[in-house]
C-alpha positions, -999 to +999 in steps of 0.1 A: -933-502-414-923-506-377-915-543-381-893-535-410-872-510-389-868-535-361-856-563-384-830-542-402-803-543-374-806-580-373-800-582-411-770-558-408-755-579-380-759-611-400-742-595-430-714-583-408-709-618-394-708-632-429-681-606-438-660-617-409-662-653-418-653-647-454-616-656-462-601-630-485-568-649-488-548-617-480-513-621-463-502-594-439-465-591-435-449-579-402-440-542-401-406-548-384-383-577-391-360-588-363-328-603-376-304-624-355-273-604-344-240-621-336-227-610-301-190-607-297-172-607-263-137-599-274-126-633-263-129-650-296-091-650-303-082-663-268-081-697-252-094-701-216-068-714-192-089-710-160-126-703-154-138-701-117-167-685-098-157-658-074-165-625-058-143-595-066-135-564-044-116-532-052-099-510-026-112-475-026-083-452-017-105-422-011-129-440+013-101-462+026-123-493+023-130-523+002-159-521-023-176-550-040-171-551-078-194-580-084-198-618-085-192-638-116-166-659-133-129-650-133-110-661-163-074-664-174-073-660-212-043-666-235-042-649-269-038-674-297-012-652-316+007-631-291+006-657-263-002-629-237-025-638-208-050-615-193-073-617-163-109-610-171-140-610-148-176-601-156-205-596-133-228-627-136-261-609-144-251-578-163-218-592-179-202-559-171-164-561-169-152-556-134-115-566-139-094-566-171-056-566-170-026-585-183-008-610-162+028-596-159+058-603-137+050-574-113+018-591-101+024-607-067-005-627-051-009-624-013-032-640+012-059-616+023-060-611+061-054-647+070-084-659+048-072-689+028-102-685+004-091-650-006-061-633-021-050-598-029-029-582-057-020-550-075-025-545-113-027-519-140-064-524-149-085-513-179-120-524-169-133-488-166-119-478-201-087-462-188-055-478-176-050-472-138-035-490-109-059-510-088-058-531-057-080-562-060-092-588-035-110-620-047-129-646-027-136-681-038-161-707-025-133-731-016-097-732-006-089-754-035-102-729-061-083-700-045-051-721-045-056-731-081-061-694-091-032-681-072-007-708-084-017-704-120-014-666-119+021-668-103+032-695-128+021-673-157+038-642-143+070-662-138+069-675-173+064-640-187+094-628-167+116-655-182+104-648-217+111-610-213+145-618-198+154-640-228+141-614-252+163-588-235+193-610-238+185-616-275+183-579-281+216-573-264+233-601-284+219-588-316+232-553-308+266-566-299+268-586-331+258-556-352+285-535-334+311-562-342+301-564-378+302-526-381+337-525-366+348-553-389+334-536-419+352-503-410+385-522-407+380-539-440+372-506-456+402-490-441+425-518-453+410-516-488+416-478-488+453-483-477+459-510-504+444-488-530+466-458-520+497-481-520+488-494-554+483-458-566+518-448-552+534-478-570+517-469-602+529-433-599+565-444-592+565-467-623+552-438-644+578-414-631+605-440-637+594-445-673+593-408-679+628-404-665+641-432-688+625-415-718+641-382-710+675-399-707+670-415-741+663-382-757+693-366-740+716-394-752+704-391-788 
């Protein structure tokens, strides 16, 4: 009896091993399926005019000091339909937006404290989700990149200024033309009214003359 009790665990272990080795043919599906998700940046409808590595700073008015906004690539992006150009910069690691504003005629680039690798400007920025005036400073790795950035921003700002000036002239010309057409239409309407009144007077005179002749004929008979 004792030998039988000792051998039983060995038999059970052998049976367990045989069960593990047996292929049941069952297929286990994953509990969660991960699908590929398309990531959009908001830059899909824009063409890149400039893309340079730099470090951006923002002037803190309350603390009266410059604060770093991050290092990354500063871009000048032109919208394919509207033609408007905006300046966008994201932090390299987090891709968080640290600058996002349109390039407009009011933007004036200035050299920062005698450093020819840096420049400063004011802009109405929207990087924090609300439109507010900011003072930025940006530093590049080379004088050439800083010069390229500064010249392109100034060129775009000047181009926008000319376009807006031309649009203003076009609006003024259109308004002047509409005013002239309105005056001309009023004159034509006035002349037409006078002619109609004159014709009515002539018609009335003819009618009165005929009536008078008729009365004379009756009197003569």
